[in-house]
N, CA, C and O atoms as a DFTB+ gen file, in Angstrom:
212 C
 N C O
     1  1       0.846      -1.164      -0.010
     2  2      -0.018       0.004       0.021
     3  2       0.896       1.236      -0.005
     4  3       1.929       1.262       0.663
     5  1       0.514       2.231      -0.766
     6  2       1.303       3.471      -0.799
     7  2       0.501       4.629      -0.221
     8  3      -0.729       4.644      -0.280
     9  1       1.210       5.587       0.331
    10  2       0.635       6.762       0.943
    11  2      -0.040       7.650      -0.081
    12  3       0.577       7.998      -1.088
    13  1      -1.318       8.038       0.150
    14  2      -2.007       8.862      -0.862
    15  2      -1.439      10.289      -0.930
    16  3      -1.754      11.005      -1.881
    17  1      -0.643      10.721       0.003
    18  2      -0.069      12.066      -0.058
    19  2       1.274      12.109      -0.770
    20  3       1.473      12.907      -1.687
    21  1       2.204      11.243      -0.344
    22  2       3.562      11.327      -0.852
    23  2       3.943      10.132      -1.799
    24  3       4.901      10.206      -2.569
    25  1       3.152       9.050      -1.695
    26  2       3.395       7.903      -2.587
    27  2       4.359       6.871      -1.974
    28  3       4.568       5.822      -2.584
    29  1       4.952       7.121      -0.801
    30  2       5.875       6.151      -0.215
    31  2       5.097       4.957       0.274
    32  3       3.900       5.047       0.545
    33  1       5.778       3.845       0.385
    34  2       5.175       2.633       0.887
    35  2       4.848       2.773       2.357
    36  3       5.609       3.356       3.129
    37  1       3.676       2.217       2.740
    38  2       3.242       2.324       4.117
    39  2       3.657       1.037       4.781
    40  3       3.146      -0.030       4.442
    41  1       4.610       1.123       5.756
    42  2       5.098      -0.064       6.449
    43  2       4.320      -0.332       7.743
    44  3       3.450       0.443       8.140
    45  1       4.656      -1.438       8.377
    46  2       4.033      -1.829       9.625
    47  2       4.315      -0.812      10.730
    48  3       3.476      -0.656      11.618
    49  1       5.428      -0.128      10.722
    50  2       5.784       0.860      11.743
    51  2       4.826       2.094      11.737
    52  3       4.713       2.814      12.729
    53  1       4.161       2.298      10.606
    54  2       3.252       3.428      10.461
    55  2       1.806       2.969      10.511
    56  3       0.947       3.649       9.949
    57  1       1.499       1.885      11.133
    58  2       0.156       1.312      11.193
    59  2      -0.812       2.267      11.824
    60  3      -1.973       2.287      11.414
    61  1      -0.417       3.072      12.804
    62  2      -1.354       3.980      13.474
    63  2      -1.735       5.146      12.605
    64  3      -2.699       5.844      12.922
    65  1      -1.017       5.397      11.508
    66  2      -1.341       6.521      10.624
    67  2      -1.983       6.085       9.301
    68  3      -2.240       6.913       8.428
    69  1      -2.240       4.766       9.162
    70  2      -2.824       4.278       7.891
    71  2      -4.016       5.054       7.470
    72  3      -4.824       5.400       8.332
    73  1      -4.199       5.362       6.214
    74  2      -3.456       4.881       5.080
    75  2      -2.195       5.735       4.759
    76  3      -1.620       5.599       3.680
    77  1      -1.785       6.587       5.672
    78  2      -0.654       7.450       5.459
    79  2       0.635       6.801       5.981
    80  3       0.581       5.851       6.762
    81  1       1.778       7.309       5.551
    82  2       3.054       6.724       5.918
    83  2       3.585       7.350       7.196
    84  3       4.451       6.774       7.854
    85  1       3.083       8.508       7.551
    86  2       3.583       9.227       8.711
    87  2       2.546      10.219       9.283
    88  3       1.520      10.487       8.658
    89  1       2.830      10.740      10.449
    90  2       1.950      11.781      11.042
    91  2       1.968      13.022      10.103
    92  3       0.944      13.680       9.917
    93  1       3.094      13.308       9.548
    94  2       3.181      14.506       8.667
    95  2       2.189      14.400       7.519
    96  3       1.466      15.359       7.248
    97  1       2.134      13.272       6.845
    98  2       1.206      13.096       5.721
    99  2      -0.231      13.091       6.186
   100  3      -1.121      13.602       5.507
   101  1      -0.452      12.497       7.374
   102  2      -1.819      12.503       7.938
   103  2      -2.253      13.932       8.262
   104  3      -3.417      14.282       8.060
   105  1      -1.339      14.759       8.757
   106  2      -1.648      16.165       9.031
   107  2      -1.894      16.985       7.821
   108  3      -2.759      17.861       7.806
   109  1      -1.121      16.700       6.782
   110  2      -1.327      17.363       5.484
   111  2      -2.731      17.085       4.972
   112  3      -3.400      18.001       4.495
   113  1      -3.190      15.851       5.058
   114  2      -4.478      15.464       4.547
   115  2      -5.580      16.158       5.397
   116  3      -6.554      16.672       4.846
   117  1      -5.418      16.167       6.716
   118  2      -6.348      16.866       7.613
   119  2      -6.451      18.338       7.253
   120  3      -7.552      18.886       7.188
   121  1      -5.318      18.981       7.019
   122  2      -5.298      20.361       6.624
   123  2      -6.041      20.621       5.313
   124  3      -6.725      21.634       5.171
   125  1      -5.910      19.745       4.404
   126  2      -6.650      19.878       3.148
   127  2      -8.145      19.776       3.360
   128  3      -8.901      20.509       2.724
   129  1      -8.604      18.877       4.249
   130  2     -10.039      18.832       4.576
   131  2     -10.488      20.102       5.270
   132  3     -11.539      20.655       4.945
   133  1      -9.709      20.560       6.210
   134  2     -10.060      21.781       6.972
   135  2     -10.094      23.044       6.098
   136  3     -10.865      23.974       6.335
   137  1      -9.226      23.034       5.083
   138  2      -9.210      24.191       4.126
   139  2     -10.287      24.045       3.020
   140  3     -10.401      24.893       2.134
   141  1     -11.082      22.930       3.100
   142  2     -12.059      22.651       2.096
   143  2     -11.485      22.432       0.708
   144  3     -12.128      22.726      -0.299
   145  1     -10.257      21.908       0.669
   146  2      -9.714      21.549      -0.661
   147  2     -10.305      20.314      -1.171
   148  3     -10.316      20.096      -2.382
   149  1     -10.817      19.457      -0.292
   150  2     -11.608      18.224      -0.652
   151  2     -13.071      18.544      -0.485
   152  3     -13.445      19.188       0.495
   153  1     -13.895      18.127      -1.387
   154  2     -15.323      18.247      -1.179
   155  2     -16.086      17.055      -1.651
   156  3     -15.738      16.412      -2.642
   157  1     -17.147      16.765      -0.916
   158  2     -17.982      15.637      -1.292
   159  2     -19.230      16.198      -1.958
   160  3     -19.987      16.945      -1.337
   161  1     -19.440      15.850      -3.189
   162  2     -20.563      16.387      -3.922
   163  2     -21.788      15.696      -3.490
   164  3     -21.769      14.476      -3.326
   165  1     -22.891      16.417      -3.287
   166  2     -24.145      15.827      -2.915
   167  2     -25.274      16.367      -3.820
   168  3     -25.118      17.374      -4.510
   169  1     -26.425      15.649      -3.785
   170  2     -27.544      16.027      -4.582
   171  2     -28.142      17.399      -4.204
   172  3     -28.649      18.127      -5.057
   173  1     -28.066      17.728      -2.892
   174  2     -28.639      18.970      -2.433
   175  2     -27.874      20.160      -2.924
   176  3     -28.454      21.241      -3.020
   177  1     -26.611      20.034      -3.241
   178  2     -25.801      21.157      -3.701
   179  2     -26.346      21.784      -4.953
   180  3     -26.289      23.007      -5.085
   181  1     -26.864      21.025      -5.868
   182  2     -27.321      21.533      -7.116
   183  2     -28.834      21.864      -7.100
   184  3     -29.289      22.732      -7.845
   185  1     -29.578      21.181      -6.268
   186  2     -31.039      21.344      -6.282
   187  2     -31.565      22.582      -5.655
   188  3     -32.557      23.118      -6.150
   189  1     -30.966      23.097      -4.575
   190  2     -31.514      24.227      -3.829
   191  2     -30.470      25.346      -3.903
   192  3     -29.297      25.175      -3.572
   193  1     -30.979      26.525      -4.368
   194  2     -30.064      27.684      -4.303
   195  2     -29.878      28.150      -2.842
   196  3     -30.740      27.935      -1.989
   197  1     -28.752      28.779      -2.591
   198  2     -28.502      29.230      -1.208
   199  2     -29.461      30.401      -0.855
   200  3     -29.749      31.271      -1.677
   201  1     -29.921      30.371       0.371
   202  2     -30.779      31.396       0.846
   203  2     -29.951      32.385       1.694
   204  3     -29.120      31.942       2.487
   205  1     -30.150      33.700       1.553
   206  2     -29.426      34.617       2.402
   207  2     -29.883      34.491       3.840
   208  3     -31.035      34.151       4.108
   209  1     -28.970      34.769       4.771
   210  2     -29.282      34.678       6.217
   211  2     -30.053      35.822       6.698
   212  3     -30.388      35.888       7.880
């Protein structure tokens, strides 16, 4: 298995960070989620226009 961030092989010593090879790569992935670099598309996104608050 290879790390989805850097591509290095994930060894047994990094089992607690799977699917990442290290804490650094796990933190990079978390940062991308928190910055909304990743998005999960849903049906509601296209169906309803945003309403002002």
